[in-house]
Structure formats: C-alpha cells, structure tokens
Backbone as CSV, one residue per row, in Angstrom:
resi,resn,N_x,N_y,N_z,CA_x,CA_y,CA_z,C_x,C_y,C_z
1,MET,83.834,335.420,53.666,85.188,335.511,53.128,85.710,336.929,53.325
2,ILE,86.973,337.084,53.669,87.561,338.392,53.884,87.939,339.025,52.552
3,ILE,87.663,340.305,52.412,88.171,341.062,51.284,89.099,342.129,51.824
4,THR,90.036,342.589,51.021,91.044,343.525,51.511,90.714,344.968,51.190
5,SER,89.740,345.206,50.271,89.354,346.577,49.983,88.399,347.066,51.058
6,THR,88.378,348.364,51.273,87.512,348.915,52.307,86.122,349.160,51.751
7,PRO,85.076,349.048,52.577,83.707,349.226,52.128,83.322,350.696,52.128
8,PRO,82.119,351.035,51.663,81.646,352.403,51.833,81.609,352.765,53.314
9,PRO,81.736,354.061,53.644,81.698,354.455,55.052,80.420,353.986,55.739
10,LYS,80.531,353.696,57.012,79.407,353.289,57.866,78.886,351.905,57.534
11,ALA,79.634,351.079,56.807,79.175,349.740,56.477,79.267,348.828,57.686
12,ALA,78.314,347.877,57.775,78.366,346.892,58.845,79.486,345.902,58.566
13,GLY,80.083,345.402,59.623,81.191,344.477,59.480,82.322,344.864,60.404
14,MET,83.362,344.050,60.449,84.486,344.265,61.354,85.686,344.799,60.586
15,SER,86.405,345.739,61.217,87.624,346.290,60.644,88.793,346.029,61.586
16,ILE,89.956,345.714,61.008,91.168,345.453,61.784,92.290,346.295,61.194
17,SER,92.947,347.102,62.013,94.034,347.940,61.512,95.262,347.082,61.190
18,THR,95.974,347.475,60.128,97.132,346.702,59.668,98.397,347.543,59.526
19,SER,98.320,348.832,59.834,99.499,349.689,59.769,99.262,350.931,60.612
20,ASN,100.326,351.674,60.859,100.230,352.926,61.607,101.269,353.902,61.065
21,VAL,100.810,354.971,60.411,101.722,355.936,59.805,102.112,357.050,60.783
22,LEU,101.547,357.036,61.992,101.801,358.112,62.951,102.891,357.773,63.962
23,ASP,103.456,356.584,63.873,104.481,356.186,64.831,105.650,357.173,64.794
24,GLY,105.926,357.811,65.921,107.034,358.748,66.013,106.725,360.162,65.562
25,VAL,105.521,360.413,65.033,105.146,361.761,64.597,104.792,362.604,65.824
26,VAL,105.269,363.827,65.869,104.954,364.738,66.974,103.941,365.761,66.475
27,PRO,102.706,365.721,66.949,101.674,366.637,66.452,101.773,368.025,67.088
28,VAL,100.993,368.941,66.519,100.857,370.285,67.072,99.517,370.371,67.780
29,VAL,99.509,370.884,69.000,98.311,370.859,69.837,97.794,372.272,70.069
30,THR,96.477,372.458,69.907,95.803,373.694,70.279,95.170,373.515,71.644
31,ASP,95.322,374.502,72.516,94.909,374.405,73.916,95.667,373.285,74.609
32,GLY,96.963,373.273,74.404,97.787,372.261,75.052,98.060,372.588,76.510
33,GLY,98.328,371.564,77.277,98.643,371.748,78.679,100.082,372.193,78.883
34,ILE,100.330,372.867,79.970,101.666,373.343,80.293,102.548,372.163,80.709
35,GLY,103.732,372.085,80.095,104.674,371.027,80.451,104.343,369.666,79.885
36,GLU,103.383,369.576,78.966,103.010,368.298,78.365,103.908,367.990,77.162
37,ASP,104.099,366.702,76.883,104.953,366.250,75.785,104.066,365.691,74.674
38,ALA,103.990,366.384,73.531,103.104,365.983,72.444,103.508,364.658,71.816
39,SER,104.770,364.236,71.960,105.188,362.955,71.393,104.510,361.777,72.094
40,ASN,103.968,361.994,73.299,103.263,360.924,74.009,102.021,360.464,73.256
41,ILE,101.448,361.357,72.452,100.181,361.058,71.772,100.333,359.934,70.763
42,THR,101.504,359.790,70.175,101.717,358.733,69.178,102.576,357.596,69.717
43,ASN,102.750,357.556,71.020,103.469,356.469,71.672,102.448,355.482,72.235
44,ALA,102.545,354.218,71.850,101.557,353.218,72.264,101.591,352.902,73.752
45,ASP,102.629,353.345,74.453,102.722,353.165,75.906,101.646,354.017,76.580
46,HIS,100.612,353.373,77.121,99.482,354.105,77.691,99.789,354.723,79.051
47,SER,100.983,354.475,79.588,101.366,355.199,80.799,101.804,356.621,80.461
48,LEU,102.036,356.879,79.172,102.376,358.208,78.691,101.120,358.854,78.120
49,THR,100.766,360.023,78.609,99.533,360.689,78.193,99.805,362.149,77.869
50,TYR,98.788,362.800,77.313,98.844,364.238,77.075,97.529,364.836,77.555
51,SER,97.597,365.886,78.346,96.402,366.565,78.864,96.319,367.973,78.315
52,SER,95.101,368.393,78.001,94.873,369.729,77.451,94.996,370.787,78.534
53,GLY,94.943,372.039,78.095,94.781,373.142,79.027,93.324,373.243,79.441
54,SER,92.934,374.338,80.013,91.540,374.488,80.481,90.963,375.820,80.034
55,SER,91.337,376.265,78.815,90.782,377.505,78.280,89.444,377.219,77.617
56,VAL,88.837,378.225,76.992,87.521,378.046,76.382,87.622,377.439,74.982
57,SER,88.823,377.232,74.449,88.967,376.632,73.126,88.918,375.109,73.227
58,ASP,88.609,374.473,72.089,88.563,373.014,72.054,89.980,372.446,71.948
59,PHE,90.154,371.270,72.497,91.425,370.548,72.457,91.578,369.953,71.064
60,SER,92.560,370.411,70.299,92.725,370.024,68.905,94.147,369.534,68.671
61,ILE,94.278,368.411,67.938,95.587,367.804,67.664,95.766,367.722,66.158
62,SER,96.771,368.433,65.644,97.032,368.496,64.211,98.318,367.739,63.892
63,PHE,98.243,366.830,62.907,99.407,366.015,62.564,100.198,366.588,61.390
64,GLY,99.606,367.516,60.649,100.349,368.333,59.700,101.156,367.616,58.655
65,LEU,100.726,366.445,58.192,101.463,365.747,57.144,100.485,365.100,56.178
66,GLN,100.915,364.914,54.949,100.058,364.298,53.943,100.160,362.788,54.056
67,VAL,99.024,362.111,54.270,98.993,360.661,54.421,97.796,360.079,53.689
68,ASP,97.959,358.873,53.154,96.873,358.109,52.531,96.477,357.010,53.503
69,ILE,95.267,357.080,54.049,94.859,356.169,55.122,93.403,355.761,54.960
70,THR,93.003,354.726,55.728,91.599,354.286,55.748,91.032,354.208,57.161
71,TYR,91.845,354.526,58.179,91.308,354.549,59.531,92.076,355.539,60.390
72,VAL,91.420,356.021,61.443,92.049,356.793,62.517,91.467,356.266,63.827
73,ALA,92.326,356.014,64.823,91.865,355.440,66.086,92.420,356.223,67.265
74,ILE,91.593,356.323,68.319,91.962,357.036,69.545,91.737,356.107,70.720
75,SER,92.753,355.973,71.576,92.661,355.064,72.724,93.032,355.791,74.006
76,GLY,92.291,355.502,75.074,92.638,355.994,76.395,92.410,357.476,76.582
77,HIS,91.175,357.940,76.398,90.838,359.339,76.614,89.785,359.448,77.717
78,ASN,89.559,360.671,78.183,88.545,360.890,79.227,87.535,361.962,78.838
79,ALA,87.338,362.160,77.517,86.492,363.252,77.043,85.072,363.173,77.586
80,ALA,84.530,361.954,77.709,83.139,361.793,78.120,82.932,361.966,79.619
81,THR,83.964,362.402,80.331,83.798,362.720,81.747,82.907,363.943,81.919
82,THR,82.836,364.794,80.884,82.007,365.988,80.938,80.558,365.658,80.605
83,ASP,79.694,366.664,80.661,78.267,366.443,80.402,78.010,366.016,78.962
84,GLN,78.772,366.568,78.031,78.586,366.257,76.622,79.935,366.250,75.935
85,ALA,80.201,365.239,75.117,81.512,365.142,74.471,81.379,364.533,73.087
86,SER,82.197,365.025,72.177,82.299,364.414,70.862,83.749,364.464,70.417
87,ILE,84.116,363.513,69.560,85.429,363.506,68.930,85.204,363.671,67.437
88,GLU,85.918,364.612,66.840,85.761,364.921,65.424,87.064,364.634,64.681
89,LEU,86.926,364.108,63.466,88.066,363.879,62.577,87.948,364.831,61.401
90,TRP,89.006,365.626,61.184,89.018,366.619,60.120,90.154,366.353,59.153
91,ASN,89.894,366.642,57.880,90.925,366.683,56.850,91.109,368.151,56.479
92,GLY,92.040,368.804,57.136,92.152,370.247,56.983,90.901,370.927,57.501
93,ALA,90.183,371.644,56.620,88.965,372.351,57.012,87.703,371.532,56.774
94,ALA,87.837,370.292,56.326,86.684,369.451,55.997,86.462,368.400,57.077
95,LEU,85.250,368.349,57.610,84.894,367.333,58.601,84.703,365.986,57.910
96,VAL,85.441,364.972,58.363,85.349,363.633,57.796,84.337,362.774,58.541
97,ASP,84.396,362.792,59.874,83.501,361.966,60.688,83.531,362.496,62.111
98,SER,82.533,362.095,62.893,82.495,362.483,64.304,81.673,361.455,65.072
99,VAL,81.849,361.440,66.387,81.082,360.542,67.240,80.766,361.269,68.539
100,VAL,79.529,361.126,69.000,79.115,361.664,70.292,79.207,360.535,71.313
101,LEU,79.882,360.805,72.425,80.169,359.766,73.405,79.472,360.022,74.729
102,LYS,78.930,358.956,75.312,78.416,358.999,76.680,79.423,358.397,77.659
103,ARG,80.324,357.579,77.141,81.357,356.942,77.958,82.687,357.049,77.219
104,ASN,83.765,356.741,77.921,85.096,356.949,77.359,85.580,355.783,76.504
105,ASN,84.707,355.292,75.627,85.097,354.208,74.730,86.231,354.639,73.812
106,ASN,87.133,353.695,73.503,88.053,353.930,72.405,87.261,354.135,71.121
107,VAL,87.873,354.813,70.164,87.177,355.177,68.929,88.039,354.784,67.733
108,MET,87.384,354.221,66.703,88.069,353.927,65.437,87.172,354.373,64.293
109,PHE,87.591,355.413,63.582,86.903,355.869,62.382,87.449,355.095,61.182
110,THR,86.562,354.570,60.334,86.976,353.880,59.112,86.298,354.534,57.920
111,PHE,86.972,354.497,56.760,86.460,355.201,55.581,87.209,354.686,54.364
112,ASN,86.720,355.047,53.170,87.440,354.707,51.951,88.792,355.412,51.944
113,LEU,89.730,354.882,51.163,91.058,355.458,51.095,90.974,356.961,50.831
114,MET,91.624,357.719,51.706,91.550,359.175,51.635,92.937,359.761,51.837
115,THR,93.256,360.799,51.068,94.495,361.546,51.257,94.224,362.708,52.197
116,PHE,94.892,362.704,53.333,94.755,363.792,54.299,95.890,364.784,54.081
117,GLN,95.531,366.050,53.889,96.533,367.105,53.816,96.987,367.519,55.211
118,ASP,96.059,367.476,56.155,96.376,367.731,57.557,95.325,367.006,58.393
119,MET,95.708,365.914,59.020,94.778,365.144,59.847,94.654,365.813,61.206
120,ILE,93.422,366.160,61.587,93.176,366.874,62.832,92.142,366.111,63.658
121,ILE,92.433,365.899,64.913,91.488,365.322,65.872,91.064,366.428,66.831
122,LYS,89.743,366.623,66.977,89.231,367.627,67.907,88.387,366.955,68.984
123,PHE,88.670,367.292,70.231,87.839,366.867,71.356,86.959,368.054,71.731
124,VAL,85.658,367.898,71.539,84.714,368.984,71.802,83.886,368.596,73.027
125,THR,84.064,369.326,74.120,83.388,368.983,75.368,82.582,370.170,75.890
126,VAL,81.468,369.851,76.564,80.625,370.873,77.190,80.389,370.464,78.632
127,PRO,80.833,371.242,79.619,81.628,372.474,79.445,83.041,372.149,79.007
128,ASN,83.697,373.097,78.325,85.032,372.822,77.797,86.134,373.431,78.660
129,THR,85.855,373.557,79.940,86.891,373.983,80.881,87.557,372.788,81.547
130,TYR,87.071,371.594,81.221,87.630,370.376,81.806,88.858,369.942,81.018
131,LYS,89.893,369.493,81.693,91.103,369.031,81.020,90.876,367.652,80.410
132,THR,91.067,367.574,79.119,90.931,366.302,78.412,92.297,365.638,78.310
133,THR,92.325,364.328,78.567,93.559,363.551,78.480,93.402,362.464,77.421
134,VAL,94.451,362.244,76.641,94.448,361.181,75.640,95.768,360.414,75.738
135,SER,95.695,359.095,75.537,96.890,358.260,75.628,97.537,357.999,74.272
136,TYR,96.714,357.720,73.235,97.307,357.179,72.006,96.398,357.432,70.816
137,ILE,97.003,357.884,69.714,96.298,358.045,68.445,97.114,357.347,67.362
138,ALA,96.437,356.552,66.530,97.072,355.842,65.423,96.243,356.032,64.165
139,ALA,96.864,355.847,63.007,96.157,355.962,61.727,96.919,355.155,60.685
140,GLY,96.182,354.652,59.696,96.834,353.874,58.648,95.818,353.128,57.811
141,MET,96.158,351.893,57.447,95.297,351.057,56.620,94.635,349.983,57.471
142,HIS,93.500,349.475,56.969,92.819,348.388,57.671,92.234,347.413,56.668
143,ILE,91.960,346.211,57.153,91.217,345.230,56.359,89.793,345.154,56.897
144,PHE,88.877,344.770,56.006,87.451,344.740,56.335,86.921,343.326,56.218
145,ILE,86.143,342.910,57.199,85.552,341.570,57.232,84.042,341.733,57.093
146,PRO,83.475,341.553,55.890,82.057,341.845,55.669,81.128,341.082,56.595
147,GLY,81.417,339.793,56.840,80.531,339.004,57.688,80.702,339.293,59.162
148,GLY,81.782,339.989,59.493,82.019,340.308,60.892,82.498,339.113,61.696
149,GLU,82.281,339.195,62.996,82.780,338.202,63.936,81.940,336.924,63.916
150,GLN,82.529,335.839,64.434,81.804,334.578,64.494,80.734,334.622,65.581
151,ALA,79.789,333.705,65.514,78.758,333.601,66.545,79.394,333.366,67.911
152,GLY,78.908,334.062,68.915,79.425,333.893,70.265,80.619,334.761,70.599
153,TYR,81.107,335.557,69.642,82.239,336.440,69.900,81.862,337.483,70.957
154,LYS,82.755,337.730,71.882,82.473,338.687,72.954,82.370,340.104,72.394
155,ARG,81.318,340.826,72.798,81.185,342.236,72.447,82.099,343.036,73.366
156,ALA,83.379,343.051,73.018,84.381,343.585,73.939,84.223,345.076,74.187
157,TRP,83.656,345.810,73.247,83.532,347.259,73.445,82.451,347.601,74.473
158,LEU,81.597,346.633,74.819,80.557,346.841,75.827,80.945,346.297,77.200
159,LYS,82.077,345.613,77.270,82.457,344.909,78.492,83.322,345.787,79.394
160,ARG,83.211,345.602,80.718,84.029,346.332,81.670,85.282,345.523,82.017
161,HIS,86.365,346.231,82.279,87.632,345.607,82.655,87.664,345.357,84.168
162,LEU,86.641,344.780,84.685,86.499,344.731,86.137,86.304,343.297,86.627
163,LYS,87.061,342.952,87.668,86.866,341.693,88.370,86.667,342.015,89.847
164,GLN,85.595,341.495,90.418,85.254,341.797,91.807,85.367,340.557,92.689
165,ARG,85.809,340.780,93.918,85.838,339.720,94.917,85.300,340.304,96.217
166,THR,84.211,339.729,96.714,83.520,340.270,97.878,83.752,339.401,99.110
167,GLN,84.145,340.042,100.188,84.288,339.357,101.473,82.914,339.246,102.117
168,LEU,82.626,338.055,102.661,81.316,337.795,103.239,81.391,337.690,104.759
169,GLY,80.270,338.030,105.411,80.164,337.893,106.852,79.716,336.493,107.249
170,ASP,79.481,336.301,108.555,79.087,334.979,109.061,77.786,334.488,108.452
171,MET,76.902,335.412,108.063,75.616,335.035,107.487,75.635,335.098,105.958
172,SER,76.850,335.095,105.427,77.038,335.161,103.965,76.578,336.483,103.352
173,SER,76.502,337.502,104.171,76.154,338.831,103.667,77.424,339.562,103.233
174,PRO,77.323,340.432,102.223,78.524,341.126,101.734,79.034,342.157,102.741
175,ILE,80.350,342.161,102.952,80.966,343.111,103.877,81.780,344.152,103.116
176,SER,82.694,343.706,102.289,83.512,344.626,101.507,83.864,343.980,100.179
177,THR,84.139,344.821,99.195,84.428,344.333,97.858,85.777,344.862,97.388
178,VAL,86.598,343.969,96.891,87.872,344.343,96.294,87.714,344.294,94.779
179,LYS,88.088,345.385,94.112,87.953,345.472,92.666,89.326,345.524,92.011
180,ALA,89.474,344.799,90.920,90.717,344.816,90.149,90.374,344.933,88.669
181,ARG,91.189,345.661,87.940,90.961,345.827,86.509,91.892,344.900,85.739
182,LYS,91.328,344.228,84.725,92.089,343.259,83.943,91.786,343.461,82.463
183,PRO,92.738,343.139,81.577,92.457,343.216,80.143,91.401,342.180,79.748
184,ILE,90.681,342.481,78.692,89.676,341.562,78.163,90.376,340.540,77.261
185,LYS,90.082,339.260,77.446,90.661,338.195,76.632,89.679,337.807,75.536
186,LEU,90.155,337.787,74.288,89.277,337.538,73.146,89.871,336.481,72.227
187,SER,88.981,335.828,71.485,89.391,334.845,70.493,88.529,335.047,69.247
188,LEU,89.171,335.356,68.132,88.461,335.640,66.882,88.750,334.534,65.875
189,SER,87.698,334.018,65.250,87.839,332.981,64.232,87.371,333.526,62.891
190,LEU,88.210,333.370,61.868,87.878,333.766,60.497,87.955,332.493,59.657
191,PRO,86.824,331.815,59.451,86.869,330.415,59.024,87.007,330.147,57.525
192,ASN,86.733,331.113,56.653,86.700,330.818,55.222,87.495,331.857,54.444
193,ASN,88.806,331.654,54.393,89.681,332.618,53.740,90.438,331.974,52.600
194,LEU,90.534,332.679,51.483,91.351,332.182,50.384,92.791,332.028,50.845
195,VAL,93.468,331.018,50.347,94.833,330.758,50.799,95.758,331.934,50.493
196,ASN,95.503,332.660,49.414,96.332,333.824,49.110,96.188,334.911,50.160
197,PHE,95.002,335.019,50.753,94.824,335.989,51.839,95.678,335.577,53.037
198,SER,95.665,334.296,53.380,96.449,333.805,54.515,97.943,334.002,54.286
199,ARG,98.383,333.826,53.029,99.811,333.848,52.726,100.347,335.258,52.469
200,LEU,99.471,336.183,52.130,99.922,337.522,51.768,99.400,338.565,52.753
201,THR,98.139,338.941,52.631,97.579,340.036,53.434,97.665,339.752,54.925
202,TRP,97.304,338.529,55.328,97.307,338.219,56.760,98.731,338.159,57.307
203,GLN,99.672,337.719,56.492,101.066,337.708,56.935,101.591,339.131,57.150
204,ASP,101.176,340.051,56.289,101.559,341.452,56.480,100.973,341.991,57.780
205,PHE,99.723,341.610,58.078,99.124,342.028,59.341,99.894,341.472,60.535
206,LEU,100.274,340.192,60.475,101.015,339.592,61.589,102.375,340.251,61.780
207,ASP,103.023,340.625,60.676,104.283,341.360,60.789,104.078,342.652,61.570
208,PHE,102.976,343.343,61.287,102.670,344.591,61.980,102.335,344.335,63.446
209,ALA,101.467,343.343,63.710,101.006,343.071,65.072,102.104,342.540,65.972
210,GLU,103.171,342.022,65.377,104.272,341.485,66.165,104.943,342.560,67.014
211,SER,104.947,343.795,66.539,105.621,344.869,67.266,104.750,346.093,67.499
212,ASN,103.453,345.994,67.186,102.554,347.130,67.356,101.196,346.659,67.877
213,PRO,100.548,347.441,68.731,99.148,347.127,69.029,98.303,347.410,67.791
214,PHE,97.161,346.747,67.671,96.262,346.995,66.547,94.867,347.278,67.075
215,PHE,94.044,347.873,66.242,92.683,348.233,66.630,91.669,347.360,65.907
216,ILE,90.571,347.090,66.591,89.419,346.437,65.979,88.198,347.314,66.189
217,ASN,87.419,347.487,65.123,86.092,348.090,65.221,85.075,347.052,64.796
218,GLU,84.055,346.838,65.608,83.086,345.777,65.333,81.969,346.201,64.384
219,ASP,81.771,347.512,64.198,80.650,347.998,63.391,81.002,349.386,62.859
220,GLY,81.159,349.520,61.545,81.558,350.788,60.960,80.607,351.935,61.225
221,SER,79.349,351.639,61.562,78.391,352.697,61.876,78.539,353.197,63.308
222,LEU,79.401,352.525,64.095,79.618,352.896,65.498,81.118,353.026,65.754
223,PRO,81.696,354.211,65.587,83.130,354.365,65.840,83.536,353.968,67.249
224,GLU,82.606,354.074,68.201,82.921,353.727,69.589,82.928,352.223,69.847
225,ALA,82.523,351.407,68.876,82.541,349.945,69.027,83.947,349.413,68.756
226,SER,84.921,349.922,69.506,86.331,349.716,69.169,87.173,349.433,70.404
227,TYR,88.341,348.827,70.162,89.287,348.565,71.240,90.663,348.339,70.648
228,ILE,91.676,348.604,71.465,93.050,348.364,71.077,93.450,346.969,71.540
229,CYS,94.221,346.248,70.719,94.512,344.831,70.961,96.022,344.600,71.049
230,PHE,96.410,343.629,71.863,97.826,343.350,72.104,97.979,341.915,72.597
231,ASP,99.229,341.456,72.723,99.529,340.100,73.201,98.785,339.035,72.388
232,TYR,98.997,339.051,71.076,98.257,338.125,70.227,98.969,336.779,70.093
233,ALA,98.195,335.755,69.774,98.710,334.444,69.370,97.813,333.956,68.245
234,ASP,98.403,333.431,67.165,97.597,333.106,65.994,97.792,331.663,65.567
235,ASP,96.809,331.154,64.829,96.869,329.849,64.177,96.265,329.974,62.787
236,ILE,96.814,329.242,61.833,96.220,329.125,60.503,96.074,327.633,60.214
237,LEU,94.832,327.211,59.990,94.524,325.790,59.832,94.001,325.505,58.431
238,ALA,94.204,324.284,57.976,93.616,323.837,56.716,92.101,323.739,56.875
239,HIS,91.376,324.176,55.866,89.920,324.082,55.884,89.499,322.619,55.811
240,ASN,88.385,322.283,56.459,87.975,320.875,56.495,87.262,320.422,55.235
241,SER,87.025,321.351,54.264,86.306,320.959,53.049,87.115,321.122,51.771
242,THR,88.043,322.093,51.775,88.776,322.373,50.547,90.149,322.957,50.846
243,ARG,91.118,322.622,49.999,92.460,323.165,50.141,92.550,324.599,49.620
244,ALA,91.489,325.098,49.008,91.487,326.470,48.494,91.253,327.498,49.596
245,LEU,90.834,327.007,50.776,90.525,327.915,51.881,91.337,327.557,53.114
246,ASP,91.540,328.551,53.978,92.179,328.366,55.271,91.255,328.886,56.371
247,VAL,91.524,328.404,57.581,90.833,328.896,58.775,91.853,329.670,59.611
248,ILE,91.549,330.924,59.900,92.426,331.778,60.705,91.822,331.942,62.085
249,ARG,92.654,331.771,63.095,92.221,332.024,64.475,93.278,332.891,65.153
250,ILE,92.801,333.840,65.945,93.728,334.712,66.660,93.171,335.010,68.045
251,LYS,94.043,334.883,69.056,93.695,335.226,70.424,94.494,336.458,70.825
252,PHE,93.888,337.320,71.655,94.574,338.551,72.038,93.890,339.157,73.260
253,ALA,94.584,340.108,73.870,94.024,340.899,74.959,93.587,342.243,74.387
254,ALA,92.629,342.889,75.049,92.088,344.142,74.518,91.786,345.125,75.635
255,TYR,91.816,346.401,75.254,91.457,347.501,76.156,90.486,348.413,75.411
256,ASN,89.298,348.631,75.986,88.264,349.404,75.303,88.081,350.821,75.831
257,GLY,88.827,351.194,76.855,88.750,352.555,77.381,87.849,352.708,78.596
258,LEU,87.007,351.705,78.874,86.044,351.833,79.970,86.644,351.407,81.308
C-alpha cells in the first residue's frame, strides 16, 4: 500500500516526484562557463544545457532561496566522464547527501522534509579541469512506495538507450552496425491503494505530470537508481477484491542519463 509520508533517509522502496519548486529559478554558478545561460539549468528542455568553466574550482550551483522539500534530482550530466566524480547536495554549509558515480546516471536524492536555506549542488571531479555539463535540476516533494515496483518491472536505471541493427554479409557475418538511441518504455503497476489515495494524492501527481516531467528513484540507498519520466498515460481500476482499494497503472517513457 502506498503511503504519502517520506521514510527515513536511505530506505528501500520507490520514490516518485510530485512537484518542482525550481521551475523558472535562475541559480548562481561558481566556475561557470563563459557565455552560458544559468536559466537552462531549471528548464526541462534537455536541448538546453549549462557547461562549467575549466578552472581548478569545483562546479557549484546555488539556488539561494528558502524551500521545504523532500527530493533533489539531476538529469543529463557528464560528470562521470572524468576518472572520479561525485555529486554533492548541500544545505548552506551542511552536507545533506552525496553519490560517487562511475557512469553518468541521473541522480535523485530523497530525504525527510527539510528546509533549505540555500540549496547547493556541487559536481566534484578528478581531475577537475574537465568541463562539466548539466541539463536539468529539479526539487520538491515526492511520494514513497514502501513495497517498491511490481515483479518484472524493468530496472530502467541499468538499461541502455540503445537499439542496434547490423548489416550482414553473404555468409551471415556482421559487416556494419547502425546504432540509434531511443527512450526507455516502462509500465508501473501499483495494485493496492486506498481509494482516497487515488482520488486525492494521485490526482495531484497527475496534475503535475500533465505539464512537467517527473523523476523516479527505485532505491533510496542508491541516488543513481533514477530516471526522468515523460509522455505518461494512466489508468485507475477497481480492485478485484474490495471497493476500498484501487489499482493504479501508469505507462511512460524514461531517460536515465546513460
């Protein structure tokens, strides 16, 4: 059964973002690139990006506003292109969470409701002379699903956005390969929900998802087990055993950063 309160940090289970307080906010960047537009960082259009400079300082993004939130998510970065990379979340001078990355997975940090005086994202790379690029950062509230995903759900954060087609020779040997990148298609089933959840909390989520991408994290202990979701279609069905419960199903496309 879904509950709407957030669990202790690092809890197992699935999280789904339901709001974004950073829409339209223009952050302040340390080690920013020349001629870059900081408003791109909070624009969900992933064709708009922001790249750092190449000095010895870390690439830091400060949002400079007081917000009450339970998640922060980063999509479309290249920090792990270097030998060693981590993304850190700070509340002013206090470190909230961090993740060390081997690949450029999207990241979603989840935590109990927290008031941020100044939300700061730091990209720490070694060597730090490489230009880091980021497409999108969002933050807000999320719902938590203690049981997580249904059996057979695709581990989308581990999957590649790749489709290959190989041309064969006369002896059926491979000659050349054409590669194309495609969004990951997913279907999530939430089978045992109180009707009030379907009528209230889930409706608020659908209102948000109608005009905004949303994030999913599959495991709170792994911020990198995350992806941004879009192009959703939903169904709410009567439960086959009781009228007190509903079955929620949602289909969507996803991008995990890989």
